[in-house]
mmCIF file as Biopython writes it, N, C-alpha, C and O atoms, coordinates in Angstrom:
data_model
#
loop_
_atom_site.group_PDB
_atom_site.id
_atom_site.type_symbol
_atom_site.label_atom_id
_atom_site.label_alt_id
_atom_site.label_comp_id
_atom_site.label_asym_id
_atom_site.label_entity_id
_atom_site.label_seq_id
_atom_site.pdbx_PDB_ins_code
_atom_site.Cartn_x
_atom_site.Cartn_y
_atom_site.Cartn_z
_atom_site.occupancy
_atom_site.B_iso_or_equiv
_atom_site.auth_seq_id
_atom_site.auth_asym_id
_atom_site.pdbx_PDB_model_num
ATOM 1   N N  . MET A ? 1  ? -109.676 96.983  -176.446 1.0 0.0 1  A 1 
ATOM 2   C CA . MET A ? 1  ? -110.341 98.589  -176.842 1.0 0.0 1  A 1 
ATOM 3   C C  . MET A ? 1  ? -109.733 99.421  -177.793 1.0 0.0 1  A 1 
ATOM 4   O O  . MET A ? 1  ? -108.655 99.547  -178.373 1.0 0.0 1  A 1 
ATOM 5   N N  . TYR A ? 2  ? -110.661 99.856  -177.740 1.0 0.0 2  A 1 
ATOM 6   C CA . TYR A ? 2  ? -110.254 100.740 -179.469 1.0 0.0 2  A 1 
ATOM 7   C C  . TYR A ? 2  ? -110.506 101.523 -178.935 1.0 0.0 2  A 1 
ATOM 8   O O  . TYR A ? 2  ? -111.641 101.456 -178.463 1.0 0.0 2  A 1 
ATOM 9   N N  . PHE A ? 3  ? -109.413 103.235 -178.503 1.0 0.0 3  A 1 
ATOM 10  C CA . PHE A ? 3  ? -109.860 104.561 -178.678 1.0 0.0 3  A 1 
ATOM 11  C C  . PHE A ? 3  ? -109.636 105.341 -179.704 1.0 0.0 3  A 1 
ATOM 12  O O  . PHE A ? 3  ? -108.670 105.894 -180.229 1.0 0.0 3  A 1 
ATOM 13  N N  . LEU A ? 4  ? -111.607 105.183 -179.979 1.0 0.0 4  A 1 
ATOM 14  C CA . LEU A ? 4  ? -111.913 106.547 -181.305 1.0 0.0 4  A 1 
ATOM 15  C C  . LEU A ? 4  ? -111.248 107.717 -181.178 1.0 0.0 4  A 1 
ATOM 16  O O  . LEU A ? 4  ? -110.509 108.235 -182.015 1.0 0.0 4  A 1 
ATOM 17  N N  . TYR A ? 5  ? -111.557 108.146 -180.019 1.0 0.0 5  A 1 
ATOM 18  C CA . TYR A ? 5  ? -111.480 109.581 -179.761 1.0 0.0 5  A 1 
ATOM 19  C C  . TYR A ? 5  ? -111.135 109.560 -178.527 1.0 0.0 5  A 1 
ATOM 20  O O  . TYR A ? 5  ? -111.485 108.853 -177.582 1.0 0.0 5  A 1 
ATOM 21  N N  . PHE A ? 6  ? -109.697 111.248 -178.738 1.0 0.0 6  A 1 
ATOM 22  C CA . PHE A ? 6  ? -108.808 111.803 -177.615 1.0 0.0 6  A 1 
ATOM 23  C C  . PHE A ? 6  ? -109.494 113.009 -177.693 1.0 0.0 6  A 1 
ATOM 24  O O  . PHE A ? 6  ? -110.684 112.725 -177.835 1.0 0.0 6  A 1 
ATOM 25  N N  . ASP A ? 7  ? -109.330 114.272 -177.670 1.0 0.0 7  A 1 
ATOM 26  C CA . ASP A ? 7  ? -109.870 115.105 -177.884 1.0 0.0 7  A 1 
ATOM 27  C C  . ASP A ? 7  ? -108.503 115.763 -176.459 1.0 0.0 7  A 1 
ATOM 28  O O  . ASP A ? 7  ? -107.835 115.289 -175.540 1.0 0.0 7  A 1 
ATOM 29  N N  . PRO A ? 8  ? -108.745 117.042 -177.103 1.0 0.0 8  A 1 
ATOM 30  C CA . PRO A ? 8  ? -107.069 117.806 -176.479 1.0 0.0 8  A 1 
ATOM 31  C C  . PRO A ? 8  ? -107.462 117.947 -174.583 1.0 0.0 8  A 1 
ATOM 32  O O  . PRO A ? 8  ? -106.571 117.741 -173.759 1.0 0.0 8  A 1 
ATOM 33  N N  . GLY A ? 9  ? -108.676 118.260 -174.229 1.0 0.0 9  A 1 
ATOM 34  C CA . GLY A ? 9  ? -108.481 118.078 -172.589 1.0 0.0 9  A 1 
ATOM 35  C C  . GLY A ? 9  ? -107.503 116.439 -171.960 1.0 0.0 9  A 1 
ATOM 36  O O  . GLY A ? 9  ? -106.884 116.222 -170.919 1.0 0.0 9  A 1 
ATOM 37  N N  . LEU A ? 10 ? -107.752 115.686 -173.038 1.0 0.0 10 A 1 
ATOM 38  C CA . LEU A ? 10 ? -107.405 113.570 -172.575 1.0 0.0 10 A 1 
ATOM 39  C C  . LEU A ? 10 ? -106.232 114.388 -172.715 1.0 0.0 10 A 1 
ATOM 40  O O  . LEU A ? 10 ? -105.967 114.893 -171.624 1.0 0.0 10 A 1 
ATOM 41  N N  . GLY A ? 11 ? -105.109 114.854 -173.960 1.0 0.0 11 A 1 
ATOM 42  C CA . GLY A ? 11 ? -104.525 114.758 -174.021 1.0 0.0 11 A 1 
ATOM 43  C C  . GLY A ? 11 ? -103.476 114.805 -173.502 1.0 0.0 11 A 1 
ATOM 44  O O  . GLY A ? 11 ? -102.424 114.164 -173.509 1.0 0.0 11 A 1 
ATOM 45  N N  . ALA A ? 12 ? -104.142 116.187 -172.751 1.0 0.0 12 A 1 
ATOM 46  C CA . ALA A ? 12 ? -102.861 117.583 -171.974 1.0 0.0 12 A 1 
ATOM 47  C C  . ALA A ? 12 ? -103.244 116.336 -171.007 1.0 0.0 12 A 1 
ATOM 48  O O  . ALA A ? 12 ? -102.825 115.210 -171.278 1.0 0.0 12 A 1 
ATOM 49  N N  . MET A ? 13 ? -103.934 116.543 -170.041 1.0 0.0 13 A 1 
ATOM 50  C CA . MET A ? 13 ? -104.493 115.432 -168.813 1.0 0.0 13 A 1 
ATOM 51  C C  . MET A ? 13 ? -102.953 114.064 -168.796 1.0 0.0 13 A 1 
ATOM 52  O O  . MET A ? 13 ? -102.248 113.836 -167.814 1.0 0.0 13 A 1 
ATOM 53  N N  . ILE A ? 14 ? -102.878 113.650 -169.642 1.0 0.0 14 A 1 
ATOM 54  C CA . ILE A ? 14 ? -102.273 112.538 -169.941 1.0 0.0 14 A 1 
ATOM 55  C C  . ILE A ? 14 ? -99.606  113.097 -169.991 1.0 0.0 14 A 1 
ATOM 56  O O  . ILE A ? 14 ? -98.483  112.851 -169.552 1.0 0.0 14 A 1 
ATOM 57  N N  . ILE A ? 15 ? -100.550 113.972 -170.999 1.0 0.0 15 A 1 
ATOM 58  C CA . ILE A ? 15 ? -99.378  115.384 -170.632 1.0 0.0 15 A 1 
ATOM 59  C C  . ILE A ? 15 ? -98.277  115.018 -170.096 1.0 0.0 15 A 1 
ATOM 60  O O  . ILE A ? 15 ? -97.198  114.499 -170.381 1.0 0.0 15 A 1 
ATOM 61  N N  . GLN A ? 16 ? -99.176  115.666 -168.766 1.0 0.0 16 A 1 
ATOM 62  C CA . GLN A ? 16 ? -99.393  116.441 -167.334 1.0 0.0 16 A 1 
ATOM 63  C C  . GLN A ? 16 ? -98.643  115.157 -166.255 1.0 0.0 16 A 1 
ATOM 64  O O  . GLN A ? 16 ? -97.675  115.239 -165.499 1.0 0.0 16 A 1 
ATOM 65  N N  . ALA A ? 17 ? -99.695  113.830 -166.621 1.0 0.0 17 A 1 
ATOM 66  C CA . ALA A ? 17 ? -99.642  112.549 -165.778 1.0 0.0 17 A 1 
ATOM 67  C C  . ALA A ? 17 ? -98.397  112.116 -165.974 1.0 0.0 17 A 1 
ATOM 68  O O  . ALA A ? 17 ? -98.148  111.172 -165.225 1.0 0.0 17 A 1 
ATOM 69  N N  . ILE A ? 18 ? -97.376  112.459 -166.778 1.0 0.0 18 A 1 
ATOM 70  C CA . ILE A ? 18 ? -96.181  111.427 -167.440 1.0 0.0 18 A 1 
ATOM 71  C C  . ILE A ? 18 ? -95.159  112.417 -167.208 1.0 0.0 18 A 1 
ATOM 72  O O  . ILE A ? 18 ? -93.975  112.091 -167.127 1.0 0.0 18 A 1 
ATOM 73  N N  . ILE A ? 19 ? -95.569  113.661 -167.092 1.0 0.0 19 A 1 
ATOM 74  C CA . ILE A ? 19 ? -94.559  114.954 -166.761 1.0 0.0 19 A 1 
ATOM 75  C C  . ILE A ? 19 ? -94.201  114.920 -165.275 1.0 0.0 19 A 1 
ATOM 76  O O  . ILE A ? 19 ? -93.164  115.063 -164.629 1.0 0.0 19 A 1 
ATOM 77  N N  . ALA A ? 20 ? -95.935  114.584 -164.900 1.0 0.0 20 A 1 
ATOM 78  C CA . ALA A ? 20 ? -95.808  114.361 -163.124 1.0 0.0 20 A 1 
ATOM 79  C C  . ALA A ? 20 ? -94.580  113.079 -162.817 1.0 0.0 20 A 1 
ATOM 80  O O  . ALA A ? 20 ? -93.447  112.904 -162.370 1.0 0.0 20 A 1 
ATOM 81  N N  . ALA A ? 21 ? -95.493  112.531 -163.289 1.0 0.0 21 A 1 
ATOM 82  C CA . ALA A ? 21 ? -94.166  110.901 -162.629 1.0 0.0 21 A 1 
ATOM 83  C C  . ALA A ? 21 ? -93.088  110.841 -162.844 1.0 0.0 21 A 1 
ATOM 84  O O  . ALA A ? 21 ? -92.452  109.867 -162.442 1.0 0.0 21 A 1 
ATOM 85  N N  . VAL A ? 22 ? -92.466  111.878 -163.572 1.0 0.0 22 A 1 
ATOM 86  C CA . VAL A ? 22 ? -90.643  111.457 -164.655 1.0 0.0 22 A 1 
ATOM 87  C C  . VAL A ? 22 ? -90.060  112.769 -163.109 1.0 0.0 22 A 1 
ATOM 88  O O  . VAL A ? 22 ? -89.133  112.642 -162.310 1.0 0.0 22 A 1 
ATOM 89  N N  . ALA A ? 23 ? -90.981  113.779 -163.242 1.0 0.0 23 A 1 
ATOM 90  C CA . ALA A ? 23 ? -90.602  114.739 -161.935 1.0 0.0 23 A 1 
ATOM 91  C C  . ALA A ? 23 ? -90.723  113.868 -160.926 1.0 0.0 23 A 1 
ATOM 92  O O  . ALA A ? 23 ? -89.808  113.045 -160.949 1.0 0.0 23 A 1 
ATOM 93  N N  . GLY A ? 24 ? -91.364  113.741 -160.188 1.0 0.0 24 A 1 
ATOM 94  C CA . GLY A ? 24 ? -91.584  112.771 -158.570 1.0 0.0 24 A 1 
ATOM 95  C C  . GLY A ? 24 ? -90.850  112.321 -159.262 1.0 0.0 24 A 1 
ATOM 96  O O  . GLY A ? 24 ? -89.844  112.938 -158.914 1.0 0.0 24 A 1 
ATOM 97  N N  . PHE A ? 25 ? -90.396  111.377 -160.390 1.0 0.0 25 A 1 
ATOM 98  C CA . PHE A ? 25 ? -88.919  110.489 -159.987 1.0 0.0 25 A 1 
ATOM 99  C C  . PHE A ? 25 ? -87.953  110.517 -160.000 1.0 0.0 25 A 1 
ATOM 100 O O  . PHE A ? 25 ? -86.989  109.982 -159.452 1.0 0.0 25 A 1 
ATOM 101 N N  . ILE A ? 26 ? -88.210  111.330 -160.815 1.0 0.0 26 A 1 
ATOM 102 C CA . ILE A ? 26 ? -86.274  112.039 -160.355 1.0 0.0 26 A 1 
ATOM 103 C C  . ILE A ? 26 ? -86.262  113.023 -159.035 1.0 0.0 26 A 1 
ATOM 104 O O  . ILE A ? 26 ? -85.195  113.298 -158.488 1.0 0.0 26 A 1 
ATOM 105 N N  . LEU A ? 27 ? -87.067  113.349 -158.732 1.0 0.0 27 A 1 
ATOM 106 C CA . LEU A ? 27 ? -87.287  113.951 -157.001 1.0 0.0 27 A 1 
ATOM 107 C C  . LEU A ? 27 ? -86.526  112.276 -155.879 1.0 0.0 27 A 1 
ATOM 108 O O  . LEU A ? 27 ? -85.751  112.165 -154.928 1.0 0.0 27 A 1 
ATOM 109 N N  . PHE A ? 28 ? -87.177  111.497 -156.574 1.0 0.0 28 A 1 
ATOM 110 C CA . PHE A ? 28 ? -87.412  111.154 -155.607 1.0 0.0 28 A 1 
ATOM 111 C C  . PHE A ? 28 ? -86.009  110.050 -155.647 1.0 0.0 28 A 1 
ATOM 112 O O  . PHE A ? 28 ? -85.583  109.910 -154.500 1.0 0.0 28 A 1 
ATOM 113 N N  . SER A ? 29 ? -85.331  109.372 -156.515 1.0 0.0 29 A 1 
ATOM 114 C CA . SER A ? 29 ? -84.756  108.901 -156.075 1.0 0.0 29 A 1 
ATOM 115 C C  . SER A ? 29 ? -82.822  110.314 -155.906 1.0 0.0 29 A 1 
ATOM 116 O O  . SER A ? 29 ? -81.729  110.045 -155.408 1.0 0.0 29 A 1 
ATOM 117 N N  . LYS A ? 30 ? -83.250  111.459 -156.493 1.0 0.0 30 A 1 
ATOM 118 C CA . LYS A ? 30 ? -81.655  112.519 -155.952 1.0 0.0 30 A 1 
ATOM 119 C C  . LYS A ? 30 ? -82.045  111.921 -154.259 1.0 0.0 30 A 1 
ATOM 120 O O  . LYS A ? 30 ? -81.334  111.118 -153.655 1.0 0.0 30 A 1 
ATOM 121 N N  . ASN A ? 31 ? -83.104  112.425 -153.810 1.0 0.0 31 A 1 
ATOM 122 C CA . ASN A ? 31 ? -83.022  112.262 -152.344 1.0 0.0 31 A 1 
ATOM 123 C C  . ASN A ? 31 ? -82.689  110.733 -152.105 1.0 0.0 31 A 1 
ATOM 124 O O  . ASN A ? 31 ? -82.005  110.721 -151.081 1.0 0.0 31 A 1 
ATOM 125 N N  . VAL A ? 32 ? -82.837  109.536 -152.531 1.0 0.0 32 A 1 
ATOM 126 C CA . VAL A ? 32 ? -82.953  108.777 -151.699 1.0 0.0 32 A 1 
ATOM 127 C C  . VAL A ? 32 ? -81.242  107.852 -151.965 1.0 0.0 32 A 1 
ATOM 128 O O  . VAL A ? 32 ? -80.575  107.131 -151.223 1.0 0.0 32 A 1 
ATOM 129 N N  . MET A ? 33 ? -81.037  108.387 -153.514 1.0 0.0 33 A 1 
ATOM 130 C CA . MET A ? 33 ? -78.863  108.374 -153.764 1.0 0.0 33 A 1 
ATOM 131 C C  . MET A ? 33 ? -77.962  109.160 -152.250 1.0 0.0 33 A 1 
ATOM 132 O O  . MET A ? 33 ? -77.329  108.683 -151.308 1.0 0.0 33 A 1 
ATOM 133 N N  . TYR A ? 34 ? -78.439  110.946 -152.797 1.0 0.0 34 A 1 
ATOM 134 C CA . TYR A ? 34 ? -78.584  110.326 -151.098 1.0 0.0 34 A 1 
ATOM 135 C C  . TYR A ? 34 ? -78.223  110.776 -149.975 1.0 0.0 34 A 1 
ATOM 136 O O  . TYR A ? 34 ? -77.429  111.585 -149.495 1.0 0.0 34 A 1 
ATOM 137 N N  . LYS A ? 35 ? -79.374  109.703 -149.527 1.0 0.0 35 A 1 
ATOM 138 C CA . LYS A ? 35 ? -78.527  108.892 -148.391 1.0 0.0 35 A 1 
ATOM 139 C C  . LYS A ? 35 ? -78.742  107.657 -147.699 1.0 0.0 35 A 1 
ATOM 140 O O  . LYS A ? 35 ? -79.100  107.126 -146.648 1.0 0.0 35 A 1 
ATOM 141 N N  . ILE A ? 36 ? -78.142  107.419 -149.395 1.0 0.0 36 A 1 
ATOM 142 C CA . ILE A ? 36 ? -77.382  106.565 -149.828 1.0 0.0 36 A 1 
ATOM 143 C C  . ILE A ? 36 ? -75.842  106.690 -149.474 1.0 0.0 36 A 1 
ATOM 144 O O  . ILE A ? 36 ? -75.181  105.998 -148.699 1.0 0.0 36 A 1 
ATOM 145 N N  . LYS A ? 37 ? -75.476  107.703 -150.212 1.0 0.0 37 A 1 
ATOM 146 C CA . LYS A ? 37 ? -74.468  108.467 -150.436 1.0 0.0 37 A 1 
ATOM 147 C C  . LYS A ? 37 ? -74.242  108.861 -148.697 1.0 0.0 37 A 1 
ATOM 148 O O  . LYS A ? 37 ? -73.236  108.184 -148.485 1.0 0.0 37 A 1 
ATOM 149 N N  . LEU A ? 38 ? -74.499  109.388 -147.648 1.0 0.0 38 A 1 
ATOM 150 C CA . LEU A ? 38 ? -74.907  109.684 -146.789 1.0 0.0 38 A 1 
ATOM 151 C C  . LEU A ? 38 ? -73.806  108.824 -145.917 1.0 0.0 38 A 1 
ATOM 152 O O  . LEU A ? 38 ? -72.735  109.046 -145.353 1.0 0.0 38 A 1 
ATOM 153 N N  . LEU A ? 39 ? -75.279  106.985 -146.281 1.0 0.0 39 A 1 
ATOM 154 C CA . LEU A ? 39 ? -75.429  106.479 -145.392 1.0 0.0 39 A 1 
ATOM 155 C C  . LEU A ? 39 ? -73.917  105.325 -145.446 1.0 0.0 39 A 1 
ATOM 156 O O  . LEU A ? 39 ? -73.739  104.482 -144.567 1.0 0.0 39 A 1 
ATOM 157 N N  . ILE A ? 40 ? -72.974  105.510 -146.611 1.0 0.0 40 A 1 
ATOM 158 C CA . ILE A ? 40 ? -71.856  105.206 -146.697 1.0 0.0 40 A 1 
ATOM 159 C C  . ILE A ? 40 ? -70.524  105.830 -146.673 1.0 0.0 40 A 1 
ATOM 160 O O  . ILE A ? 40 ? -69.536  105.098 -146.725 1.0 0.0 40 A 1 
ATOM 161 N N  . GLY A ? 41 ? -70.394  107.117 -146.599 1.0 0.0 41 A 1 
ATOM 162 C CA . GLY A ? 41 ? -69.777  108.446 -146.230 1.0 0.0 41 A 1 
ATOM 163 C C  . GLY A ? 41 ? -69.546  109.451 -147.609 1.0 0.0 41 A 1 
ATOM 164 O O  . GLY A ? 41 ? -69.547  110.664 -147.398 1.0 0.0 41 A 1 
ATOM 165 N N  . ILE A ? 42 ? -69.395  109.075 -148.690 1.0 0.0 42 A 1 
ATOM 166 C CA . ILE A ? 42 ? -69.471  109.676 -150.450 1.0 0.0 42 A 1 
ATOM 167 C C  . ILE A ? 42 ? -70.252  110.769 -149.858 1.0 0.0 42 A 1 
ATOM 168 O O  . ILE A ? 42 ? -69.242  111.431 -149.618 1.0 0.0 42 A 1 
ATOM 169 N N  . ALA A ? 43 ? -71.119  111.452 -149.458 1.0 0.0 43 A 1 
ATOM 170 C CA . ALA A ? 43 ? -71.086  112.509 -148.934 1.0 0.0 43 A 1 
ATOM 171 C C  . ALA A ? 43 ? -71.507  113.039 -147.411 1.0 0.0 43 A 1 
ATOM 172 O O  . ALA A ? 43 ? -72.019  112.390 -146.499 1.0 0.0 43 A 1 
ATOM 173 N N  . LYS A ? 44 ? -71.164  114.267 -147.445 1.0 0.0 44 A 1 
ATOM 174 C CA . LYS A ? 44 ? -71.429  115.091 -146.132 1.0 0.0 44 A 1 
ATOM 175 C C  . LYS A ? 44 ? -72.296  115.645 -145.826 1.0 0.0 44 A 1 
ATOM 176 O O  . LYS A ? 44 ? -72.767  116.507 -146.567 1.0 0.0 44 A 1 
ATOM 177 N N  . LYS A ? 45 ? -72.900  115.321 -144.465 1.0 0.0 45 A 1 
ATOM 178 C CA . LYS A ? 45 ? -73.871  116.218 -144.597 1.0 0.0 45 A 1 
ATOM 179 C C  . LYS A ? 45 ? -73.998  117.150 -144.166 1.0 0.0 45 A 1 
ATOM 180 O O  . LYS A ? 45 ? -73.672  117.153 -142.979 1.0 0.0 45 A 1 
ATOM 181 N N  . ASP A ? 46 ? -74.567  118.674 -144.780 1.0 0.0 46 A 1 
ATOM 182 C CA . ASP A ? 46 ? -74.631  119.757 -145.211 1.0 0.0 46 A 1 
ATOM 183 C C  . ASP A ? 46 ? -75.274  120.414 -143.143 1.0 0.0 46 A 1 
ATOM 184 O O  . ASP A ? 46 ? -76.068  119.836 -142.400 1.0 0.0 46 A 1 
ATOM 185 N N  . LYS A ? 47 ? -74.459  121.796 -142.879 1.0 0.0 47 A 1 
ATOM 186 C CA . LYS A ? 47 ? -74.948  122.238 -141.571 1.0 0.0 47 A 1 
ATOM 187 C C  . LYS A ? 47 ? -74.925  123.279 -142.248 1.0 0.0 47 A 1 
ATOM 188 O O  . LYS A ? 47 ? -73.849  123.850 -142.423 1.0 0.0 47 A 1 
ATOM 189 N N  . ASP A ? 48 ? -75.992  123.728 -142.738 1.0 0.0 48 A 1 
ATOM 190 C CA . ASP A ? 48 ? -76.312  125.010 -142.456 1.0 0.0 48 A 1 
ATOM 191 C C  . ASP A ? 48 ? -77.661  125.036 -141.458 1.0 0.0 48 A 1 
ATOM 192 O O  . ASP A ? 48 ? -78.633  124.403 -141.045 1.0 0.0 48 A 1 
ATOM 193 N N  . ASP A ? 49 ? -77.005  126.136 -141.423 1.0 0.0 49 A 1 
ATOM 194 C CA . ASP A ? 49 ? -77.901  126.731 -140.006 1.0 0.0 49 A 1 
ATOM 195 C C  . ASP A ? 49 ? -78.793  128.213 -140.489 1.0 0.0 49 A 1 
ATOM 196 O O  . ASP A ? 49 ? -78.184  129.233 -140.811 1.0 0.0 49 A 1 
ATOM 197 N N  . VAL A ? 50 ? -79.495  128.172 -140.482 1.0 0.0 50 A 1 
ATOM 198 C CA . VAL A ? 50 ? -80.419  128.940 -140.789 1.0 0.0 50 A 1 
ATOM 199 C C  . VAL A ? 50 ? -79.792  130.626 -139.388 1.0 0.0 50 A 1 
ATOM 200 O O  . VAL A ? 50 ? -79.882  131.776 -139.816 1.0 0.0 50 A 1 
ATOM 201 N N  . PHE A ? 51 ? -79.395  130.437 -138.297 1.0 0.0 51 A 1 
ATOM 202 C CA . PHE A ? 51 ? -80.038  130.810 -137.564 1.0 0.0 51 A 1 
ATOM 203 C C  . PHE A ? 51 ? -77.979  131.727 -137.088 1.0 0.0 51 A 1 
ATOM 204 O O  . PHE A ? 51 ? -77.602  132.568 -136.272 1.0 0.0 51 A 1 
ATOM 205 N N  . ASP A ? 52 ? -77.397  131.028 -137.991 1.0 0.0 52 A 1 
ATOM 206 C CA . ASP A ? 52 ? -76.062  131.729 -137.754 1.0 0.0 52 A 1 
ATOM 207 C C  . ASP A ? 52 ? -75.050  132.290 -138.254 1.0 0.0 52 A 1 
ATOM 208 O O  . ASP A ? 52 ? -73.848  132.349 -137.992 1.0 0.0 52 A 1 
ATOM 209 N N  . ASP A ? 53 ? -76.503  133.147 -139.874 1.0 0.0 53 A 1 
ATOM 210 C CA . ASP A ? 53 ? -76.065  134.023 -140.183 1.0 0.0 53 A 1 
ATOM 211 C C  . ASP A ? 53 ? -76.768  135.463 -139.140 1.0 0.0 53 A 1 
ATOM 212 O O  . ASP A ? 53 ? -76.267  136.579 -139.281 1.0 0.0 53 A 1 
ATOM 213 N N  . ILE A ? 54 ? -77.475  135.329 -138.535 1.0 0.0 54 A 1 
ATOM 214 C CA . ILE A ? 54 ? -78.074  136.486 -138.309 1.0 0.0 54 A 1 
ATOM 215 C C  . ILE A ? 54 ? -77.114  136.247 -137.012 1.0 0.0 54 A 1 
ATOM 216 O O  . ILE A ? 54 ? -76.472  135.305 -136.548 1.0 0.0 54 A 1 
ATOM 217 N N  . GLU A ? 55 ? -77.407  137.847 -136.620 1.0 0.0 55 A 1 
ATOM 218 C CA . GLU A ? 55 ? -75.946  138.589 -135.779 1.0 0.0 55 A 1 
ATOM 219 C C  . GLU A ? 55 ? -76.730  139.864 -134.629 1.0 0.0 55 A 1 
ATOM 220 O O  . GLU A ? 55 ? -76.904  141.034 -134.971 1.0 0.0 55 A 1 
ATOM 221 N N  . ILE A ? 56 ? -77.180  139.205 -133.034 1.0 0.0 56 A 1 
ATOM 222 C CA . ILE A ? 56 ? -78.146  140.135 -132.743 1.0 0.0 56 A 1 
ATOM 223 C C  . ILE A ? 56 ? -76.903  140.452 -131.342 1.0 0.0 56 A 1 
ATOM 224 O O  . ILE A ? 56 ? -76.365  139.687 -130.542 1.0 0.0 56 A 1 
ATOM 225 N N  . LYS A ? 57 ? -76.818  141.908 -131.555 1.0 0.0 57 A 1 
ATOM 226 C CA . LYS A ? 57 ? -76.154  142.800 -130.331 1.0 0.0 57 A 1 
ATOM 227 C C  . LYS A ? 57 ? -77.282  142.835 -128.929 1.0 0.0 57 A 1 
ATOM 228 O O  . LYS A ? 57 ? -78.428  143.214 -129.173 1.0 0.0 57 A 1 
ATOM 229 N N  . ASP A ? 58 ? -76.949  142.461 -127.569 1.0 0.0 58 A 1 
ATOM 230 C CA . ASP A ? 58 ? -77.679  143.091 -126.451 1.0 0.0 58 A 1 
ATOM 231 C C  . ASP A ? 58 ? -78.477  144.315 -126.460 1.0 0.0 58 A 1 
ATOM 232 O O  . ASP A ? 58 ? -79.620  144.313 -126.003 1.0 0.0 58 A 1 
ATOM 233 N N  . SER A ? 59 ? -77.828  145.568 -127.053 1.0 0.0 59 A 1 
ATOM 234 C CA . SER A ? 59 ? -78.332  146.838 -127.441 1.0 0.0 59 A 1 
ATOM 235 C C  . SER A ? 59 ? -79.215  146.905 -128.569 1.0 0.0 59 A 1 
ATOM 236 O O  . SER A ? 59 ? -79.846  147.959 -128.633 1.0 0.0 59 A 1 
ATOM 237 N N  . ASP A ? 60 ? -79.423  146.106 -129.436 1.0 0.0 60 A 1 
ATOM 238 C CA . ASP A ? 60 ? -80.540  145.706 -130.205 1.0 0.0 60 A 1 
ATOM 239 C C  . ASP A ? 60 ? -81.797  145.336 -129.561 1.0 0.0 60 A 1 
ATOM 240 O O  . ASP A ? 60 ? -82.899  145.703 -129.970 1.0 0.0 60 A 1 
ATOM 241 N N  . VAL A ? 61 ? -81.512  144.286 -128.108 1.0 0.0 61 A 1 
ATOM 242 C CA . VAL A ? 61 ? -82.339  144.070 -128.005 1.0 0.0 61 A 1 
ATOM 243 C C  . VAL A ? 61 ? -82.345  144.253 -126.072 1.0 0.0 61 A 1 
ATOM 244 O O  . VAL A ? 61 ? -81.573  143.880 -125.189 1.0 0.0 61 A 1 
ATOM 245 N N  . GLU A ? 62 ? -84.423  145.477 -126.097 1.0 0.0 62 A 1 
ATOM 246 C CA . GLU A ? 62 ? -84.463  145.550 -124.744 1.0 0.0 62 A 1 
ATOM 247 C C  . GLU A ? 62 ? -85.371  145.561 -123.825 1.0 0.0 62 A 1 
ATOM 248 O O  . GLU A ? 62 ? -86.236  144.706 -124.018 1.0 0.0 62 A 1 
ATOM 249 N N  . ASN A ? 63 ? -85.508  146.178 -122.925 1.0 0.0 63 A 1 
ATOM 250 C CA . ASN A ? 63 ? -86.798  145.594 -122.413 1.0 0.0 63 A 1 
ATOM 251 C C  . ASN A ? 63 ? -87.503  146.517 -122.662 1.0 0.0 63 A 1 
ATOM 252 O O  . ASN A ? 63 ? -86.906  147.498 -122.217 1.0 0.0 63 A 1 
ATOM 253 N N  . LYS A ? 64 ? -89.066  147.049 -123.415 1.0 0.0 64 A 1 
ATOM 254 C CA . LYS A ? 64 ? -89.303  148.587 -123.369 1.0 0.0 64 A 1 
ATOM 255 C C  . LYS A ? 64 ? -90.830  148.347 -122.170 1.0 0.0 64 A 1 
ATOM 256 O O  . LYS A ? 64 ? -91.902  147.897 -122.576 1.0 0.0 64 A 1 
ATOM 257 N N  . ASN A ? 65 ? -90.538  148.822 -120.502 1.0 0.0 65 A 1 
ATOM 258 C CA . ASN A ? 65 ? -91.874  148.825 -120.226 1.0 0.0 65 A 1 
ATOM 259 C C  . ASN A ? 65 ? -91.984  150.237 -120.281 1.0 0.0 65 A 1 
ATOM 260 O O  . ASN A ? 65 ? -93.072  150.779 -120.087 1.0 0.0 65 A 1 
#
């Protein structure tokens, strides 16, 4: 099959697909490698709890009837 003409739209679409495939592979492989390291015990599980940083006092919460 011979391609006689690539218009700029097709070229941009091909480049976008290549970039998206590379980015998707990188993100997927980072997640897989993290899970493998977590399974082996090399990486430690992050205990990031968003609500630990929030301090609520009893005086802030009142029943306003």
